[in-house]
N, C-alpha and C positions, 0 to 999 in steps of 0.2 A: 299244605299243598304238596303235590307230588308231581314228578316229571315222568311222562311215559316216553320211552325210547324203544321203538320196535320197527323192524323191517316189515315190508308188506307180507301178509300172511297168505299161506296157501289155502285152498278151499276147505280141506278138512279142519285146519286150524280155525278158520272163520266159523265153521259149524260148531266147534267146541266153544268159541266165545259166545255164540248165540245161546247155547244151552246154559251158560252161566249168567244169563240176564237177570239184573235186579231192577226193580222199579221203585222210585221214590214215592213216598206218601203223596197222594193226589193233592193238587191245589186247584184253584179256580181256573188258572190259565191253561193248565194241561187239559182239563175237561172241555174248555171252550174250543181249543184247537182240535181235539179228537172229534168233537161234534161235527166239524167241517170236513172230516174224512181226508186227511192228507195222505199222499203217497209215502212221503218220508217226513219224519219229525224227530230231529236230533236235539235232545235236551242237555246233553253233557252233564248228566247227574253224577254226583260223587260215587254212587253205587255202580256205575258202569264198570264192567270188568276192565282191568288194566290193559291198555292197548286197544280198546274198542270204543265205539260211539254207537250206542244202542238206538235203533229206530223205534220210538215209542208208538208208532202207528201200525205196527204189524210185525210179522215174523221174518220179513225180508228186508233187504237194504240196510243191514247193519254195517257200520263203517269200521275200518281198521286204521290205526294211527300209523302214519309214516313220519319219521323224524321225532321231534320233541314237541308234545302238546302239554301245556300246563293245566292240569285238572284241579278242581276244587276252588277255582277262582270265585269270588263273590259275584253273583249275578244280580239281575233286578230283584229287589226285595221289597217287602210289604210297606216299608215306611213311605216310599214314593210310588211304588208300583203295586196297587192294592190287590191285584189278582195273583200275586206270587207269595210264596211262603217266606218266613224270616231266614230260612236256611238255604234258599235256592242258590245253586252253583252254576258256573259257566266254565268255558275253556279258553285258555290263552293260546294264541297262535303267534309265537315270536317270529321275527324276520328269518328267512332261510327256508329250506325245503321241509316245512313242517305243515302237515295237512292231514285230513281224514279222507280215506279212499272208500268209495261205495261202488261195488262192481255192478255192471249192467248184465243181467242174466242172459240177454240175447235179443233177437229181433222182436219188435212189437212189444217191448216190455213197458210197464207203467212209467219208466223213466224216459221213454221216447215220445216226442211231440212232433206232429206234422200239421200241415195247413188244416184249419178247422178245429184244432185242439186248443182248449183254453188252459192257461198256465197262471198260477199264482206262486210267487216266491216271497218269503218274509223271513226276517231275523231281527233279533235284538243285538245291537252292536255298541261297542265301547272301545276307545283307544286313548292313549296319552299323546302320541304324535304320529303323523303319517308322512311318508316321504313325498315331497313336492313332485308333481309331474308323474305320479304313479297311478296304477289301477289295482288297488288291493281287492282281491277276490273274496267274496262271501260264499258263494256256491256257483258251480258251473259244471256243465257236462261237455266233455271233449276239450280239445286244445291242451291236453296234458303233455303232448310230445312223447307219449309212450311209444316204444318200438312198434312199427307196423301201422301206426295211425297217421292220418293226414294232418298237416299243419293248418289246414283250412277247415277243421272239423268242429268249430265251436257250435255245439247244438243250441245252447242257451247259457246265459250267465247273469248273475246279479253281483254287481261290483260297486265300489266307490270310485270316484275320479277326483284327483287333486290337481288336475291341470287347470291353470287359470284361477286357482282359489279353492273353493269348496270346503269340505268334500261334498260332491254331488252324487246322486244315485246314477249308476250307469248300467244299462241293459245292453248286452251285446250278443249277436249270433251271426253265423255265416249262412248264406243261402246255398242250396245245392245245384243251382241252375246257371249261375254266372261262371263263365270259363275262368280258370285261374292261370295266370301267365308267369308267376314267379313263386319263390318260396315264401315271400311275404304276403300277408293278407292284403287284398286290394279291394276292388269294388264289390266283391262278394260279402264283405263284412259290413254289418249294419249296426249302428250304435245310437242309442237314445240316451240323452243326458238331461237330468233335471235342471231347471233354472234356479231352484232354491237349494241351498246347502243344508246338509245335516249339521245341527249345532256342534261346533268343535269345542266342547266344554268338559270333556272327560267323564260325562255322565252316560248312562244307558239310554239309547234311542231305538225306536222301532222304525224299520223301513220295510216297505212292501212294494210289490209291482205285480200288476195283472196284465195279461196280453192274450189276444186271440190270434194265433198264427194265421197269416194270410190277410189280416185286416190291420194295417199299420196305424189307423186312427183309433184303434181300440186300446192302445197302451195307456195305462194309468199308473202314476207313481204316488207314493204316500210317505210322508215323514211324520212320525208320531201321530198317525191316524188322520192327518190332514192331507187332502189332495194337493199335488204340486204339478205345475206345468213343466214341459220339457220340449226338447227339439231333437229330431233325427239329425245329428251333426256329423255323421260319417256314413257314407254309402246310401244315404237317403232312405225314404220310405220304400217298402217293397211288399209285393204280394207273392213273391216267389217262395217256394217251399224251403223250409229250413233244412240244413244238413242234419241227417240222422244216421248214427252208427252205433256200434256197441262199445265205444270208448267209455272210460270210467267217469263217474261223477265225483268231483272233489269238493270238499268243504274247506275253506280257508286258504286256498292257493290255486295256482294254475301255472301253465308254461314252465314245466319242469321244476316247479317250486320257486320260480323267480318273481311271482306276483302274490306273495303271501300277505295275509291281511295285516299282520303286525299289531294286533290288539286282541280284544276278547269278543267271543261270539256266544250266543245262547239262543235256544228255541228256534233253530233253523228249520224251516218247513217248506215243503213243496206240494202243490195241489194240482189236480187235473181239472179244476174249475176256476173261474174268475170270481173271487170273493167280492161281495158288494162293498161299496164305500162304508156303509153302516157297520158291516161286520168287521171290516178292518179297523174302524175306529174303536170298536169294542175290544179288539186285540191289543190296542195301544193305549190303555188307560194309564195316565200318569197324573199324580196329584202333587204339584209343587208345594202347595200350602201345607201338606201333611208331612213334608220332610222335616226330620228332627233338626235339620240345620237351616231351616228357612229363616229369612231375615227377621230379626227381632225375637225369634222363638227362644225361650229360655231352656237351657239344658242344665237343670239344677246341680247335677253332680259335677259339672265342669265349671261352675261359677264360683270363684274363690271369694272369700271375705277378708283376706289379709293381703291381697295383692291384686294387680290388674293382669288378667290373662290376655296375651297378645297372640292372635292367630292370623294366618294368611291363607287365602285360597288363590292359587295360580290359575292362569288360563281361563279366566271368566269368559263365557261363550259370546257375549255381546259387548260392544264398546259403548260407553256413555249412555247406559240404560240400567235401571234397576230390575228389569223384567228378565230374569234368567233363573235357571234351576240351580239352587244352592247345593253344594256338596260339602262333605266333611273337610274343614280347613285343617291346615297343619298348625300345631302348637309351636310357635316360634320361641317365646320366652315369657317371663313374668317381669313386671316392673311395678312401680308403686303409684303412678299417676297417668291420667289421660293426657299425655304430653310427649310427642315424638317428632323427630325430624329425620331420622334415619332408621333403616331396618337392617337386621343381620344379613350377611351375604349368604348366597347359596353355593354349596360345594358338591362336586361329584365324588365318586368312590375313591379318587386319588387325593382328595382334599384340595382340588383346584377350583378356583372361582368360576362359576358358570352363570349364565343368564337365566332369569325367571321368565317364562312366557307371559307376556302381558295380554290383557289387563289383569291386575290383581285386585282382590278384595281384602282389605285389612279389617280385622275385627278386634275390638278391645271390649272386655267385659269384667265387671266386678259386682259384688254385693256390698252395700253400705247401709248402716243404720241411720235413720233420720228422725229428728223430732218433728212432730206435726207442724205444718205451716206452709207458707208460700216461699218458693225458692226461684231464683233467676238462674237459668242455664244459658251458657254462651258456647257456641261451637265456632271455631275458626279453622278453615281448611282451604287449601289451594284448589281443590276440585271437589266433586260431589261427595257429601258425607251425610249420614243419617244418625240421629241419636234416638234410641229407644229407652223407655223406662218401663220395666215389668212387661215387656213385649209390645208396648204401644209406641207408635211413632210420635215423637215429641217435636222434633224440628229437623230441618235439613238445609244444606247449602247447595247452591246450583252447580251445574257442570261448568267448567272453565271455558272461556272463549279460546278457540284454537287459532285465531288469526295471528299470523306471524310474518307479515311482509315487510316490516321495518318502518312503516309510515304511520303507525298508530300514535295517538297522543300518549305521553308518559302516563304511567299508572297513577291514579290518585292514591295518596297515602292518607288514609282516614285519620282524622284527629281523634284522640282519646283523652279522657281526663288525666290530670296529673296522677301519677302513682298507679296507672293501669298499663298493662302490657301493650306495647305498640303493635300495629298490624303491618305485616310485610306486604310488599307490592303483590298485586294480583290475587291476594287472598280474600275470601269472603267471610263475613261474620253474620251469624243469625242468633237471635236471643228469644227466649220465651220464659214466661213465668208459669210455674207448675205448682199445683197444690199437692202436697204429699201427706200421707197419713203417718202416724208414728210407727216405727219399726223398720226392718231391712227392706231395701228395694234393689232390684237388679237393673243396672245401667249398662247399656251396650252401645258402642259407637262403631259404625261401618264407614269405610272410605274406599272409593274406587280409585285405582291408581294406574295411569298409563294407557296408551293406545299404541297400535302398531306403527303409527306415523309420527308419534311424539315420544318424548322420553318418559321415564317412570319416576318422576320426581315426587317425593313425599311432601316437601315443603314443611311448614310448621302446622302440625295437627294438634290442636289443644282444645280442652274443654275447661271452662271456668264455671264456678257456681258460687252461690252465697244466698243467705236469706235476703229477701227483698229489702232494699235500703241499706244493706251492709256491704263492705268491700268484698270483692270477688277473691276467690282462691282457686288454684289449680285443683281439679277434681281427682280424688283418690280415696281409697277405703280407709286409710289410717293416717294420712299425712295431708295437710292443707297449706302448702306454701302460698304466699301472697301472689296474686295475679299481676306481676310486675316484670319489667325488663330485667331487673336485678336477679329475681328468682329464676327467670328463664335462662339467663346466662349461666347460672350455677347448675341448672338442670342439664344444659348442653354439655357441660364438663362431666357431669355424672354419666350422661348417656354415652359419651365418648369412651370412658373407662369401661362401662358395662358392655358395650358392643365389642370392644377389644377382647374381653374375656369370653363373651358368648361366641364370637366367631372362632376363637381358638378351640373352645369345647366342641363346637360343631365340626370343625375340620378334623379333629382327632377322633371324633365318633365316626366320621365317614371313612377315614383312610386306614382303618385297622388292618384290613387285608393287605393294603399297600405296604404298611410297615412290616408285615410278616415277610413279604417278598424282599424288602430291602435288608431284613435281617439275614435272609439266605444269601443275598449278594455280598454282605459284609463278611459272613463266614467264608464264602468263596474267596473274597479279596485277601483275607489273612492267609489262605493257602497259596494264593498266586503272588503274594507280596515278594519283592526282591529280598535277597538275604540281608540279615542284619549287618549294620555298619560297625566296624570296630571303633570304639570311642577311646580317645587318648586317656590313659589312666583308669579305664573301666568305669567311668562315671556314667550316671544315668539321669533322665529327666532334665530339668533346667540346668543341672550341673554338667550334663553332657554338652549342652549348648555352649557353656562357658569353656569346657575342655577343648572344643574345636577352636574357638576364638583365641583362647589364651595360648594354645599350642602355636598358632600362627604368629601371634604377637611376640612370643618368646623367640621364635625363629628370626623374626625381623628386628629383634632387639628394641621393641617399642613397648612403653609402659601404658597400661590402661588408664583411662581417666578415673577420678574418684567417683564414689557414689553420690547421687544427688541427695539433698536433704529431704525429710519426710514431706514437707509441704509441696516441694517441686515434684516429688514422685506422685503424690496424690493427684495433682493437677494434670500431670502427663497421663497417668492411668485413666482418669475420667475422660479426658479428651480422646484417648485412643480406644476406649471401650464404648462409651455412650455418646461421644461426640459433642460434649458440652462440659463447661467447668463445673466443679462440684458445688453443691448447696452447702449452706452453713450446717445443716443437720448431718450431711455426709462428712464434713470436716470434723465435727464434734465426735461423731461415731468413730472415725479413724483415730483421733487422738485419744479416745477412751480405751482403745484396745492396747494390750501389752506391747511395748515397743519392739520386742523381739519377734512378734508374729503379726504386727498390724499390717505390714505390706502384703503378706500372704493372705490374710483375711480380707483385706480390701480387694485384692484381685478376684477372690472367689465371689464376693458380693457384687462387684461391678460386672463380672461375666454373666451373672444371673439377672441383671437389670434389663428391662425391656428396651432401654435406650440402645442396647447392642444392635437391635434391628434398625433403629433410626440411623445410626452411624454408618452401617454397612449399605443401607439402601442408597444413600447419596453416592457412595463409591461405585456401585454397580450400575447406577443410572448412567454414569459417564462411560464406563467400560463397555456396557451393552447398548449404548446409544438409545436409551429410552427418550422418546421425543414426542410427547403428546401435544396436540394443538387444541386450543380452546374453541377455535372456529373452524371453518372449512379447511380440509387437509392441504398441506403444502408438501414440498419434496421431503421424502423420507420421514414423514410423521408416522409414529407408531401408536398403538394403543397404550393406555396408562398401565403397563405391566409392573409399575412401581409397587402395587399392592401385593402382587405375587412375590416380588423380592422381599418386601417388608415382612410378610407373613412367614416366608420361608426362614428368615433369620430370627423372627420372633419365636418360632417353633424349634429353632436350632436344627433345622433339617439337614441331614447329611449332605455334604456338598456334591457328591456324585449324583444323588437323587435330584437336588436342585438343578443341576446342569441337564440331566436327562429330561426333566419336566419342561425346562426352558426350550430344549430342542424339539420336544413333542409339539409345541405351539398349540396346545389344546386349551379348552376352557373358554372364558369370555374374552372377546377382543376389546370391548370398550369399558368393561366393569373391573378390569384389573388382572385378568388371567394371563397365562403365558401366550395365549393366542395373540395378544397385543404385540408381542415380540415379532411375530410373523408378518406383521403389517409394515409395509414401506410404501406409503402413498406416492403416486406420481413417479414411480420407479419402474422401468420396463423389465427389470429382472430382479425383483425383490430378494429372491433367495441367494443371489450372488452377494447382495449387500449383507445378508445374514451370515453367509459363509465367511465373509471377511471378518465379521465381528467374532464369530466362533473361533476363527483362527488366531486372532490376536489375543482374545480373552483367555482361552484355555490351552492353546498350543504355543503361544508366543511366536506365531508364524504370520508375518505381514504379507498380505496378498492384495493390497489395494490397487497396485499397478496392473495386476493380472485381469482387471476388468476389461482392459482394452488391448493389452499386449503382455508378453512374458516380462516378468520383473527384471530390469537390467542389473540391479544390485542385490538380488535375492535369488536363491535357487528355487524359484516358484514360477510355474508356467500358467498360461490361461487354462489349460486343461485341469490343473490342480484346483483352481477356484471353481470352475464350472462343474467338475465332477462332484465336488463337495456340495455345490448348490443343487445339483440333481438329487443327491441324497436327501436334502432338506425339502425339495419339491416333491419327492416320492415319484419321480419319473424323469425321463430325459429332459435336459435343460437346453433350450435353443439359445444360441448366442445372438443377442439383439443387434440391430443395425447401429445402435449407439456405441457398441463395443468395437470401435474401429479407429484407425489412425489414417488420416489423409495420406495419399501416396506421396505427395510432395514433401510432407513432413517426415514420413517414414524413410524416404530416400536419404535424408540427412541426419537420421536419429540412430542412436546405438541401441535400438530395441528390435525385437523380433515379434511379429504377429503370427502365432502358430494356429489360431482358430479364426476362420473367416466368419463374418456375420451370416447367420442362417445355419451354421453348423449345429448339429445335435450331439450333446455329450451325455453319456450314460452315467447313472449313479455309481460311484465307486469311491472307496477310501484312497486318497491320493498319497498318503504319507506312510507307505509300507515300512520304511526304514525305522519308524518310531516304535514299531511293535516287535517284541522279542520274537526271534525267528521261529522258535518252537511253539509259538502261541498265536499263530495266525487265525485259527478257528475260534469262534466264540463258544465257550463251554455250554453244555446242555443246561437247560433250565433258565438261562439268562434271557433269551428272547421269548416273550410271550406271544408276539406276532411276528414270526420270522420274515414275512413278506413286507413288513413296514420298514422302509429304508431309514426313516428317522430314528426308529428304535435301534436299528442296527448301528447307525452312526453314533448314537448316544452310548451304546454299550462299548463299541470299539474305542471311543474317546475316553471313557471313564474307567474301564477295567484296569487293574494294576499292570496288565501286560503292556499297556501304553504308559511307560514310566514318565513320559514327558508331562502328562496331565498333572499328576501329584506334585511334580517338581515346580511346575509353573505356579500352581496355587500357593504352595508354601513360600515361594519366592515373592509372591505378591504380598503375603502377610509380613514377611520380613522387611520388605521395602516400606510398607506402610508404617511399621512400628519403629524401625531404625533409621528411616530416611533414605536408605539406599538398598537396592536389592543385592543378593549374592550374585546375581547376574543382571546386568544392565544393558539395554533397557528391558524392563520386565515383560513388555509385550512384543518384543522382536529380538529373538535370540540368534539371528543370522550373524555368524562370525563372532558371537559374544563369548567372553571368557567368564568362568565362574571363580569367584575369589576363594570360596571354601566348598569344593565339590562334595567332600565327605559330609559336611554339615547339611548341605542341601539334600543329599540322599538320606541322611538320618531323619530330617524333618519330614521328608516325603513319605518315608516308611512309617513314621509315627502317624501321619494322616491316614494312610491306608489301613493300618492295623488297629486304628481306633475309630472305625466307622465313619471315616471322612469328616470328623468333627472338628470344625475350625476352632472352636473354643479350646479344645485340647492343645492344639499347636500354639494358639495365642497364649495359653497359660504357661507353656514351656518358655515362651519368649519373655512374657512379663515377669516371671520369677527368676529369670537369668540375671546375672550380674551385668552383662553387656547392656541390657535394656535399661537398667537402673543407674547407669553411669551418667555423668555430665556429658554434654555434647562436646565434640572435638572442635577446638577453636580453629577457625579459618577453613574448615573442611566443608565442601559441598558435595552434592550427589555425584558429580563427575570426577572428583579428585581421586587419585590413587591412595591418598591418605585415608579417605573415608572407607575404602574397600578393606582396610585392615580391621575396622570396627574396634578401635581402642575405646570408642564410645559412640553414641548415636550421632547422626548428622542433624544439625539444627533445622527445624521445620516450621514453616508458617502455618497458622491455622487455615483450614479450608474456609471458603466463603460461608458454608453452612455452619461451621463451628463458630465463626465470628458472630453471625446473626443470632444463633441460639444462645450463645454465651452473653451477648449484649442484652437480650431480653430476659435472660436469667438474672443478670445483675439488676435490671430494672424491676424485676418482679411483676412483669406485665405479660399478658398473652401477646403473641405476634399480632401486629397490626395489619389486618388484611380483610378485604372483602372476600366473599365466597368466589372461588375461581371458576366462574362460568359466565358466559354471555347470554345464558338462557335461564335467567332467574325465575321466569314464569312457567318454565317447563313445557314449552310449546314446540321445541325442535327435537329431532331424534339424536341419540347419542353418537350416531355415525358421523354427524357433522358438527355437533355442539356438545363438547364434553362438560361434565360437572365434576370438578376435582375436589369439591368441598372447601372448607375454610382451613387453611394451613395451621397446624400446631407446632410443626417443626419445619426447619428451613427447606429440607429436601422435598417437601410437599408442594413447593412453588413450581410454576411452569411459566413459559413465556406469556406475558399478558399484553404485549404490544399487538396492535392490529394492523393489518396490511394497508388499511385505508387511513390510518393515523387520525381517526376521528375521536375527538374528546368524548363524544357521547358513548363510545365503546370502551373508554379507558377505565381501568381499575387503579385509581391513583394511590391508594394505600399499599396495595400489593406491589405496584410499580416502584414505590420508594424502597421497599425491601429488595426487590430485584436489582435496582440500581446499585445498592450497596454490595450485593453479592457479585454482580458483574465486574465491579472494580477489582475484586479479588479472585477473578478467574472463572466464575460460574458462567456457563454458556446458556443463552436463551434458546438456541437451536442446537440440538445434539444430533446432527445429521450423520456423523461419523463417530466411531469409538475413540475414546481417549482415556489414558491412564493418568498421565501427569499433566496437570493444567499449566497454563502460563504462569511462570514463577517470577517474572521480572517485577521489580519495584517501580511503581509509577507515581507521579504527583497526584493522580486522581485518588489513590487509595487513602492517604491521610486526609485529603480534602472531604471525601464522602463520609468518612468516619467522624470527622470533626464537625462537619456542617450539614451533612445530609439530613433529609426529613426523617428517615427511619431511625437514625442514631439519636437525633434530637428528641424525638418522641419517646425513645427509651430512657433518656437521661432526665427528662423533665419530671420534677417531683409534683406530680398531679395526685388527685385523689385516686384511690385504687392502684397505688404504686407501691412496690416493695420497698423502694428507697424512702418513700414518705413514711411507710410503716416503721422502718428502722429508726427514722428521725423522731418519731413520736414515742418511742419506747423510753421508759424511765431508766436512764443509765448515765454514768459519768461520761464526760466528753471523750476521755482517753479510750474508754471502752467502745464508744461509737466509732472513733477513728480506727481502732483495731478491727472491728467487725466490717467496716467499710472496705478496708484493705483485703480482708479475707474474702469478702463478697466479690470483689473485682479481680484480685490478683492471686487469691488462694495462698496468702501468706500474711504474717504480721508486718507492720511497718518497721523500717529501721528506726534507730533513735532519732536521726535527723529528720526522717519523714514524719515521724510522730510529732515532733516539736513543730515542724512547719504547718502541719494540718491542724494541730490544736490551736496554734496561733491564728490561723485563718478563721477558725470556727468559734473561738472562745467568746468573742464579743456577741452578746445576745443569746448565747446558748441556753442559759437558764430560763430565758423568757421567750424561747422560740415558739412555744405552743400558745397560740392566741385564740383558739376556738375549740370547741368540743365536737364530738361526732355529729351533732345536729347540723353543723355547718356543711356537712358533706351532702351534696345533692344526690338524688338517686341516679343510679347508672341508667343511661339511655342507649338504645341500639340505633345506630344510623340505618334508616330504611331508605334505600335508593329506589326511585321509580323507574330507573333506566334498565332496559333489557334490549335484546336484539329486536323485539317487535316494535320498538319505538325509536331506534337509534338514528333514523333518518329525519325525525321530526325536529324542527328548529329548537323547540323548548328543551329537548333532551340535551342539546349542547350547552344551553344556558345553565341548566341544572348541574351538568358535569363540571363546568368551569367554576361554579360557586363551590362545589365540593372540593375541588383542587385547592382553592384559596383557603378553605376551612382547614384542610389537612396541613397545609404549609404554615398556617398560623399556630398550629399545635393545640393541644388540649389546655384548658384553663388550669393554672396552678392551684395547688391546694390552698384553701382559705384557712386551714388549721395551723399553718406555719407562718411565722413572720416573714414578710416578703424579702427583706434584706438578708436575713440569715439563710432563708431557703435558696436564694440565688447563689450565695457563697457555697452552700452545700452541693448544689448542682455543679458549680465550678469544680469542686473537689472531686466529685464522681467523674466529671468530664475529663479532668486531667489524668486520672488513673486509666480510664478507658482509651485514652489516646497515647499512652506510653507504648513503645514498641513491645514491651514485655507482655501486654495484653494479647497481641496478635501472633505471638510465637509460643510454640510448645516449649516448656522448660528443658 
């Protein structure tokens, strides 16, 4: 493809372009149009001279390009449009002043139409998206706003209209007889709009319009050759003469280039006759069945025999129907089975999560060899699906019921035979016996997903098959797992890991140019970085960290604490990097490394572990007040931008880029993009809330009080907050009525209100004193859109000239790993002192000069002696003793670390339902989120419902939430928070000792890691050793070993009383409760029964002697309830 960029040509230049005319080899469509003798016929052939659009109907009316027209775009081609060649090309008209100009040679030209003249206009059109409420022009004469022309001179035009839906065909002209009274078009404008819409499916469509000027009832519109009705919806019908002048005819835009088509155009033609309906139908031949991508059609070269090819077509033109034109789908990924519950995310050019336009069509296909015989095929799907074998439709499932008023009866959970995969609520199953010949057969599955009024839930999409009379298996070309709940749970684990990798690959493939930009930014940052800090003794790296600390300790005559032992170091490191205690394999690997390098090697391994992202996500959810709600939004609910946080840390995204993308608030609001940060439901000034968060998170400036008045204890005014809010809003921010203090209160308060409600505050950076005086201007090349105030804010905030930013971030890392910041509190530096200013500046410069890589700074800290020392006895975060950093401050595990570590000990997945009230996929994401099934504790959200209805309760999830809340986790994060409540309460040991979630973790059930450990053939002493390492990451002391051996010795040799056959198959709990039935009385009964089942716990393993098992559970329970378990060593 090429891009033409040319200014309007002079007449001699146009003649030169005409002389260079080239004509593409004729095809049937061209011949058909020329038979009808058009006045102008613009084909946008690849052979058109650069900067021109040749009129294939004659030697006049050749067009010249204004702006940027993309030539060589694929036009309608023979696979679906039989009258075109395989190489037919079209032209793209991107948004902006980009169009083709055709000059009118003068009075009474063939481009002029008056009463009694017949007109036909036609074109082939295609687009990906059109702006709502717009009138994208296809062709029109007049209304160009050229100098010397009237603004009321629309001679005629063929457009689309997206007002009220559509896009509809729109015909518009001005009459020459109605008096004009203003600069705007009034009653002299006459518009006809079709009642039917052009299919919005991304495919090529033919539109046409015929009209006899002076006879308003003569107008006829056509979409793909079929007549469509319409209405004169502006100015009414008229017999008045049309406006005729010598203004230009434009293709692809109008109104000074403000009404550009924004898509592709081809075969634009204009006639001085009204073509018959029959003739127009001939011009619009489309053959859906001949499409190489038609449903069920086999494309042999794209059907693999070693995997399942998964494809997706976005923006299907119709909802809840199989009657649409199939286009080429996108190849998403390959897998090995027809078994899916999730799809990869979609990313923009910056690697940010964006929404896919619904509906989607999912397509799975493979080729598999069969022996001759009869086979049973089973398809299960939440919504309409079709299974084809060798191009023939074999079976299908129906479209889902979209009723969702809450009063429906609970879904029926179909009974299945033992050993067969259970069926989820609201899913349909169809079966059919098929006779197959010996040899390979192509199997394809299609599934329609989503509507504009409901979510885009995949559900469980599976195909089972087997010889008639034999057990079913999941269908795949090379692998046939049993069609059971056990297999499905394993497949879900595999899918989770696969999607994490696929999503990362897709992000990195999309954002290559973005990474180039940030490479430039980081080169610039190294040039703008503050001068290097002199390190005591000239040390560098981690030794430099210790040099600053030890220098101060020596000055204060304080001895550092001794180094921790290896086991304590490993536990501390694992908790601080991946947020969970180490596994036995990680312990063994650590101990296998040479003693002199094992700590350094462990640091390197753990910094590369994907758990780094899990641990940091939980932290920034608090700091950035991520607050998604599962049901209808409440105060300050945000979108679930947790996935943006997680993926940023999984990719080790430079922190300045992370912050810049957060502030951009682009991408998806409800699927996990940074746009979710920009949401603050039921808040009359959401950008003020976001400005407050940005201030505390990245500048350590507390501005909460400035919402209503100048801060009495901070050097912050209302203007500071609202000017920052205006930068985020991308325009003036009005002070709302809620930002006020009653006069009677104000008279007796030591506060000042400097902005009255209704005041308008302009976008401006309020903290000028934070920027180095010589560096107030943003360097060239940094701003890609200088008019975007969010981008300007992000640059001002993150460039090294704002030295506060890097200092705040490294101070956050230091506080997180040492238990106390170099400046406290880390989110509010008003009047705060720095214990080690040179160390703070050293770490900040390390961040800036190493691409804002948090792992680099973390590595310096982890490798330092101060991090590896024992905690300072009796010191807490507030004490002066702690500020010397003779050793770290003792820290309690976060709520997320406790939960994740508890279930790591148990060797069980987190016990939780899927976090959604919309399990049947009938509600939109804007009101009912689906956060998936948590695998790490940070993935939880508030699961309580404002109505406190048992029918809406997620009891398993609530049991985990209850445990986390006892340790400071917040159900509602309406405001930013760095340090959670640290007070010790009686509830904490109670919920860990007796809570449902903790009890389910400790119980030695089947499919438990503790049970597996007990079943291993090993000496009792070794079992005790491994139990201690599993729970506390250390061996037992001599006394502990003796006590636990004594507890467990009786019956140990005979503890195993049954073999694997005694283990029942794993079953999935299938709840029939969703929002659609939560008001039904039966839903409450079902919910209460589920609550009792969870509180009773899972049945214990029958493989272990009951008495010995209970004592082993007691042993694990004791270790989990030691204070040692909930504190970082």
